[in-house]
C-alpha positions as CSV (number, residue, x, y, z in Angstrom):
1,M,7.1,2.4,11.4
2,S,3.7,2.3,9.8
3,A,0.9,4.3,11.4
4,P,-2.0,2.6,13.3
5,I,-5.3,2.2,11.5
6,L,-7.6,5.1,12.4
7,P,-10.3,4.1,14.8
8,V,-12.8,6.6,13.3
9,I,-13.4,7.5,9.6
10,P,-13.7,11.2,9.1
11,Q,-17.3,12.6,8.7
12,N,-16.7,13.6,5.0
13,P,-13.8,11.2,4.0
14,V,-11.7,11.6,0.9
15,I,-9.3,8.9,-0.4
16,I,-6.0,10.1,-1.6
17,I,-4.4,7.8,-4.2
18,H,-0.7,7.8,-5.2
19,Y,0.9,6.2,-8.1
20,H,4.5,5.9,-9.2
21,E,5.2,4.4,-12.6
22,I,2.3,6.3,-14.3
23,G,4.0,9.5,-13.1
24,L,7.1,8.6,-15.2
25,K,5.2,8.4,-18.5
26,G,5.8,12.0,-19.7
27,G,3.5,13.0,-22.5
28,N,1.5,9.8,-22.1
29,Q,0.8,10.3,-18.4
30,A,-2.8,11.5,-19.0
31,Y,-3.6,8.4,-21.0
32,F,-2.6,6.1,-18.1
33,E,-4.3,8.4,-15.5
34,N,-7.6,8.3,-17.4
35,I,-7.6,4.5,-17.5
36,L,-6.8,4.3,-13.8
37,K,-9.6,6.7,-13.1
38,R,-12.0,4.6,-15.1
39,N,-10.9,1.4,-13.3
40,I,-11.3,3.0,-9.9
41,A,-14.8,4.4,-10.9
42,Q,-15.9,0.8,-11.8
43,R,-15.0,-0.4,-8.3
44,L,-17.1,2.4,-6.8
45,G,-20.1,2.2,-9.1
46,D,-22.5,1.1,-6.3
47,M,-21.4,4.0,-4.0
48,P,-23.7,7.0,-4.7
49,G,-21.8,10.3,-5.1
50,A,-18.3,8.9,-5.3
51,R,-16.2,10.8,-7.8
52,V,-12.6,10.4,-8.9
53,R,-10.6,13.5,-9.8
54,H,-7.0,14.2,-10.8
55,M,-5.0,16.5,-8.5
56,R,-1.5,16.9,-9.7
57,N,0.2,13.5,-9.7
58,R,-2.4,12.0,-7.4
59,L,-6.1,11.1,-7.6
60,V,-8.7,12.1,-5.0
61,I,-12.0,10.3,-4.4
62,R,-14.7,12.7,-3.0
63,G,-18.3,12.2,-2.2
64,L,-18.0,8.9,-0.3
65,R,-20.4,8.2,2.5
66,Q,-18.6,7.6,5.8
67,G,-19.8,4.0,5.8
68,D,-18.4,3.3,2.3
69,A,-14.8,4.4,2.9
70,T,-13.5,1.1,4.3
71,L,-15.1,-1.0,1.6
72,A,-13.8,1.4,-1.0
73,I,-10.2,0.8,0.3
74,E,-10.7,-3.0,0.3
75,R,-11.7,-2.8,-3.4
76,L,-8.9,-0.3,-4.4
77,Q,-6.3,-2.7,-3.0
78,H,-7.1,-4.8,-6.1
79,V,-6.6,-2.0,-8.6
80,F,-3.3,-2.1,-10.5
81,G,-1.6,1.2,-10.9
82,I,-2.2,2.3,-7.3
83,V,1.0,2.3,-5.1
84,N,-0.7,3.5,-1.9
85,M,-3.9,5.1,-0.7
86,S,-5.1,6.9,2.4
87,I,-8.4,7.9,4.0
88,G,-8.2,11.5,5.1
89,T,-9.8,14.9,5.2
90,E,-9.8,17.7,2.6
91,V,-9.7,21.4,3.8
92,D,-8.8,24.7,2.3
93,A,-5.1,25.3,2.1
94,E,-4.9,27.5,5.2
95,L,-2.8,26.9,8.2
96,D,-5.7,27.2,10.7
97,A,-7.8,24.7,8.7
98,M,-4.9,22.2,8.5
99,K,-4.2,22.5,12.3
100,Q,-7.9,21.8,13.1
101,A,-8.0,18.9,10.7
102,A,-4.9,17.3,12.1
103,Q,-6.3,17.6,15.7
104,D,-9.5,16.0,14.6
105,L,-7.6,13.2,12.9
106,V,-5.5,12.2,16.0
107,Q,-8.2,12.8,18.6
108,G,-8.7,9.5,20.4
109,L,-5.5,7.8,19.1
110,T,-2.9,6.6,21.5
111,F,0.7,7.2,20.5
112,Q,3.9,8.2,22.3
113,S,5.7,9.9,19.4
114,F,4.8,11.5,16.1
115,A,6.1,13.3,13.0
116,I,4.4,15.7,10.6
117,R,5.2,15.0,6.9
118,P,4.3,18.1,4.9
119,K,4.4,18.4,1.1
120,R,3.5,21.3,-1.2
121,A,2.8,20.5,-4.8
122,E,3.3,24.2,-5.7
123,K,5.3,27.0,-4.1
124,R,2.8,29.8,-4.4
125,Y,1.4,29.6,-0.9
126,P,2.3,32.2,1.8
127,F,3.8,29.4,4.0
128,T,6.5,26.8,3.5
129,S,6.7,23.1,4.2
130,Q,8.6,24.0,7.4
131,D,5.8,26.3,8.4
132,I,3.3,23.5,8.0
133,G,5.4,21.1,10.0
134,R,5.9,23.6,12.8
135,E,2.3,24.8,13.1
136,V,0.5,21.5,12.5
137,G,3.0,19.7,14.8
138,S,2.3,22.2,17.6
139,A,-1.5,21.6,17.1
140,V,-1.0,17.8,17.3
141,W,1.1,18.2,20.4
142,Q,-1.6,20.3,22.2
143,V,-4.1,17.4,22.0
144,S,-1.6,14.5,22.5
145,H,1.5,15.8,24.4
146,A,3.4,13.1,22.5
147,Q,7.1,13.5,21.7
148,V,8.2,14.6,18.3
149,D,10.4,12.0,16.6
150,L,11.2,12.7,13.0
151,T,13.2,9.4,12.6
152,H,11.1,6.6,14.0
153,P,7.7,8.0,15.0
154,E,4.9,5.8,16.2
155,L,2.5,8.0,14.2
156,E,3.0,10.0,11.0
157,V,0.6,12.7,10.0
158,F,0.8,13.6,6.3
159,V,-0.2,17.0,5.0
160,E,-0.3,17.4,1.2
161,V,-1.1,20.8,-0.2
162,V,-2.2,20.9,-3.8
163,Q,-4.3,23.2,-6.0
164,G,-5.7,25.2,-3.2
165,K,-6.6,22.2,-1.0
166,A,-4.8,20.4,1.9
167,Y,-5.2,16.7,2.5
168,I,-4.5,15.4,6.0
169,F,-4.1,11.7,6.7
170,A,-2.2,9.4,8.9
171,E,-1.9,6.0,7.2
172,K,-0.6,4.8,3.8
173,I,-2.3,1.6,2.7
174,P,-0.3,-0.3,0.0
175,G,-1.8,-1.0,-3.4
176,P,-0.6,-3.6,-5.9
177,G,1.4,-1.1,-8.1
178,G,2.0,-1.8,-11.8
179,L,0.0,-0.3,-14.6
180,P,-3.8,0.0,-15.0
181,V,-5.5,-3.0,-16.6
182,S,-6.1,-2.3,-20.4
183,S,-3.4,0.4,-20.6
184,S,-1.0,-2.0,-22.4
185,G,-3.5,-3.7,-24.8
186,R,-5.1,-7.1,-24.9
187,G,-3.9,-10.7,-24.6
188,V,-5.2,-14.3,-24.7
189,V,-4.2,-16.5,-21.8
190,L,-3.9,-20.3,-22.4
191,F,-5.6,-20.9,-19.1
192,S,-4.9,-24.2,-17.5
193,V,-6.2,-24.5,-14.0
194,G,-3.1,-25.6,-12.1
195,F,-0.9,-23.1,-10.3
196,D,1.0,-21.6,-13.2
197,A,-1.5,-20.0,-15.6
198,P,-3.5,-18.0,-13.1
199,V,-0.3,-16.5,-11.7
200,A,0.9,-15.7,-15.2
201,A,-2.4,-14.0,-15.9
202,W,-2.2,-12.0,-12.7
203,R,1.3,-10.8,-13.6
204,M,0.3,-9.7,-17.1
205,M,-2.6,-7.8,-15.7
206,K,-0.2,-6.0,-13.4
207,R,1.7,-4.9,-16.6
208,G,-1.5,-3.4,-17.9
209,L,-2.9,-6.1,-20.2
210,S,-6.6,-6.8,-20.5
211,L,-7.1,-10.5,-20.8
212,H,-9.3,-13.1,-22.5
213,L,-9.0,-16.6,-20.9
214,V,-9.2,-19.8,-23.0
215,H,-9.4,-23.1,-21.1
216,F,-9.0,-26.4,-22.9
217,H,-10.9,-29.2,-21.2
218,G,-11.2,-33.0,-21.7
219,Q,-15.0,-33.4,-21.6
220,P,-16.7,-35.8,-22.3
221,Q,-13.7,-38.0,-21.7
222,T,-13.3,-36.3,-18.2
223,D,-15.6,-34.9,-15.7
224,D,-16.3,-31.1,-15.4
225,A,-13.8,-30.5,-12.5
226,S,-11.4,-28.4,-14.7
227,V,-14.2,-26.3,-16.1
228,R,-15.5,-25.6,-12.6
229,K,-12.0,-24.7,-11.5
230,A,-11.5,-22.4,-14.5
231,R,-14.7,-20.5,-13.6
232,A,-13.7,-20.2,-10.0
233,L,-10.2,-19.0,-10.8
234,A,-11.5,-16.5,-13.4
235,K,-13.8,-15.2,-10.7
236,I,-10.8,-14.5,-8.5
237,L,-8.9,-12.8,-11.3
238,A,-12.0,-10.7,-12.2
239,E,-11.7,-9.0,-8.7
240,W,-8.4,-7.5,-10.1
241,H,-9.3,-7.3,-13.7
242,G,-12.9,-6.3,-13.9
243,R,-15.3,-8.5,-15.9
244,I,-13.3,-11.1,-17.9
245,K,-14.2,-13.4,-20.8
246,L,-13.6,-17.2,-20.5
247,T,-13.7,-19.4,-23.5
248,L,-14.1,-23.1,-22.9
249,V,-12.8,-25.4,-25.6
250,A,-13.5,-29.2,-25.7
251,F,-10.2,-30.6,-26.7
252,S,-10.5,-34.4,-26.4
253,Q,-11.5,-35.1,-30.0
254,A,-8.5,-33.2,-31.3
255,Q,-6.2,-35.1,-29.0
256,E,-7.6,-38.4,-30.1
257,I,-7.0,-37.5,-33.7
258,I,-3.4,-36.4,-33.0
259,S,-2.7,-39.5,-30.9
260,V,-3.8,-41.8,-33.8
261,A,-2.3,-39.9,-36.7
262,C,1.1,-38.6,-35.3
263,P,4.2,-40.0,-33.8
264,E,3.8,-40.7,-30.0
265,R,6.8,-38.7,-28.8
266,Y,5.5,-35.5,-30.4
267,R,1.9,-35.8,-29.0
268,T,2.3,-33.3,-26.2
269,I,4.0,-30.8,-28.4
270,L,1.3,-31.2,-31.1
271,Y,-1.5,-30.8,-28.6
272,R,0.0,-27.5,-27.5
273,R,0.6,-26.3,-31.1
274,M,-3.1,-26.9,-31.8
275,M,-3.9,-24.9,-28.6
276,M,-1.7,-22.1,-29.9
277,R,-3.6,-22.0,-33.2
278,V,-7.0,-21.9,-31.4
279,A,-5.8,-19.1,-29.1
280,S,-4.5,-17.2,-32.1
281,K,-7.8,-17.4,-33.8
282,L,-9.5,-16.1,-30.7
283,A,-6.9,-13.3,-30.4
284,W,-7.7,-12.1,-33.9
285,K,-11.4,-12.2,-33.2
286,H,-11.1,-10.3,-29.9
287,R,-8.4,-7.8,-31.1
288,C,-5.7,-9.2,-28.9
289,R,-2.0,-8.8,-29.8
290,A,-0.3,-11.5,-27.7
291,L,-0.7,-15.0,-26.2
292,I,0.2,-15.6,-22.5
293,T,1.2,-19.0,-21.0
294,G,2.3,-20.1,-17.6
295,E,5.4,-22.0,-18.9
296,S,8.6,-22.1,-16.9
297,L,11.8,-23.1,-18.5
298,G,12.7,-26.7,-17.8
299,Q,9.8,-27.3,-15.4
300,V,8.4,-30.2,-17.4
301,A,9.6,-32.1,-20.5
302,S,7.6,-30.0,-22.9
303,Q,9.1,-26.8,-21.6
304,T,12.7,-27.2,-22.7
305,L,14.0,-24.5,-24.9
306,P,13.7,-26.4,-28.2
307,N,10.2,-27.5,-27.3
308,L,9.1,-24.0,-26.4
309,A,10.3,-22.8,-29.8
310,A,8.5,-25.7,-31.6
311,I,5.2,-24.9,-29.8
312,E,5.5,-21.1,-30.3
313,D,6.1,-21.7,-34.1
314,A,2.3,-22.5,-34.4
315,S,1.3,-19.1,-32.9
316,S,0.3,-16.1,-35.0
317,F,1.2,-13.7,-32.2
318,P,4.1,-13.1,-29.7
319,V,4.0,-15.5,-26.8
320,L,4.6,-13.9,-23.4
321,R,5.8,-16.1,-20.6
322,P,5.9,-14.1,-17.4
323,L,7.0,-17.1,-15.3
324,I,9.7,-18.3,-17.6
325,A,12.5,-17.9,-14.9
326,F,10.3,-18.8,-11.8
327,D,10.8,-22.1,-10.0
328,K,7.8,-24.0,-8.7
329,Q,8.1,-22.8,-5.1
330,E,8.1,-19.2,-6.2
331,I,4.9,-19.8,-8.3
332,L,3.2,-21.5,-5.3
333,Q,4.1,-18.6,-3.1
334,E,2.6,-16.2,-5.6
335,A,-0.5,-18.2,-5.9
336,Q,-1.0,-18.1,-2.2
337,R,-0.5,-14.4,-2.1
338,I,-3.0,-13.6,-4.9
339,G,-5.6,-16.0,-3.6
340,T,-5.6,-18.7,-6.4
341,Y,-3.7,-21.4,-4.5
342,D,-6.7,-23.1,-2.7
343,I,-8.6,-23.6,-6.0
344,S,-5.6,-24.6,-8.1
345,I,-4.7,-27.3,-5.6
346,L,-8.0,-29.1,-6.0
347,P,-7.9,-32.3,-8.1
348,H,-8.9,-32.3,-11.8
349,D,-8.0,-34.0,-15.1
350,E,-6.0,-31.8,-17.5
351,A,-6.8,-31.9,-21.2
352,C,-3.1,-32.6,-22.0
353,T,-3.0,-35.7,-19.8
354,L,-5.5,-37.5,-22.0
355,F,-3.7,-39.8,-24.4
356,Q,-0.5,-39.0,-22.6
357,P,2.6,-40.4,-24.4
358,R,5.0,-42.7,-22.5
359,R,7.9,-40.6,-23.6
360,V,7.9,-36.9,-24.5
361,E,10.5,-35.5,-27.0
362,T,12.6,-33.0,-25.1
363,A,14.6,-31.6,-28.1
364,A,12.0,-31.3,-30.9
365,K,13.1,-29.7,-34.1
366,I,10.5,-27.4,-35.7
367,E,10.9,-29.0,-39.1
368,D,10.3,-32.5,-37.7
369,V,7.2,-31.3,-35.8
370,R,5.8,-29.8,-39.0
371,I,6.3,-33.0,-40.9
372,A,4.6,-34.9,-38.0
373,E,1.5,-32.6,-38.5
374,E,1.2,-33.4,-42.3
375,E,-1.2,-36.2,-41.5
376,L,-3.6,-33.7,-39.8
377,D,-6.4,-31.7,-41.5
378,I,-5.6,-28.6,-39.4
379,P,-8.1,-26.2,-40.9
380,W,-10.9,-28.7,-40.3
381,M,-9.8,-29.4,-36.8
382,L,-9.6,-25.7,-36.0
383,E,-13.1,-25.1,-37.4
384,Q,-14.5,-27.9,-35.2
385,L,-12.8,-26.7,-32.1
386,L,-13.9,-23.1,-32.5
387,A,-17.5,-24.1,-33.5
388,D,-18.0,-26.0,-30.3
389,A,-16.2,-23.4,-28.1
390,V,-18.4,-21.6,-25.5
391,T,-17.5,-18.1,-24.2
392,E,-18.8,-16.8,-20.8
393,V,-18.4,-13.5,-19.1
394,I,-17.2,-13.7,-15.5
395,H,-18.2,-10.7,-13.3
396,P,-16.6,-9.6,-10.0
397,D,-18.9,-9.1,-7.1
398,W,-18.6,-5.4,-7.3
399,W,-19.4,-5.0,-11.0
400,V,-22.1,-2.5,-11.9
401,D,-22.9,-2.0,-15.6
402,G,-22.3,1.4,-17.0
403,V,-20.2,2.8,-14.2
404,S,-17.3,3.8,-16.5
405,Q,-19.6,6.5,-18.0
406,R,-20.5,8.0,-14.6
407,Q,-17.3,9.8,-13.7
């Protein structure tokens, strides 16, 4: 049973951060830890005195003002790499100090049963984990007279002893897990503004990718609804990612050229091949090493296995499809969970719906698609598309320039 939220934040709070996958990286662990520390420091850039330090397979944030602790936790729940976090107290690794800290922690809480969960990172102390459990448990009982229940306690008090300090806390708040953003390299997302692409982007951020979003819109043939949605969705993703670049590409002229020059049944495939080429050019420019799409196998006619192969053939980079085995309901549930659903559901005109063919080829052969493109001046089209593209930087609300240098 999870512990109740503490009614009072300690006078000098610390936040104890635990991770899991990073701790399995062996000789590369420090690389991932340093990126996680930087990402955390960015979230706390407007909180004077806050500092992130490594403490043997955990991170500790010190120097927080009492009034900043709750806001810090809210922001850290959007930091990939964190499995859980806690607001607690730091004291010297002495039994008397631990006992007093535990009593202060539970003072004013109402609970019928409790358990002490002690952990020592090193064995050099003159007391054992059993000693901590017995002494701290007795101290908690003196102020609460609650029953000890090691199996299903109403309240758990955690005591972690590491590097000469003890951390006492009574609640583990879940984080998103995964790997820190930018620890796995960079990728370009073909960022349509329905449900799929934002969820795909979020999933690749969770695997440590830093992202550049590219949105293809239909202006001036359509209104600006999709562009407004792209900015709003990028703003939500930026809360998880940090500042993020969004490139807007006017695609209607390219579609018109393709619709006139190429066989109708290949239009949708050729539109998306051109998008792959534009995204590849942007990937080279921004030192990215993969393209990401929200495609799901068999979801629409252009996402059959032969068509996916024909589309990917135009890319200069590996194409990652994190939703390839998701059904639509699973994608919708994920969109609701991460906060993109309410924006994605708003109406808009997609670029690919312009000049939509009556019938889409479902089993395109790569050689036939290449022949269909022979009527196109692809280098010129790419030059025009990129010349008119506009790149914006979307900032999360918490962003403060330069914070990554202030650890």
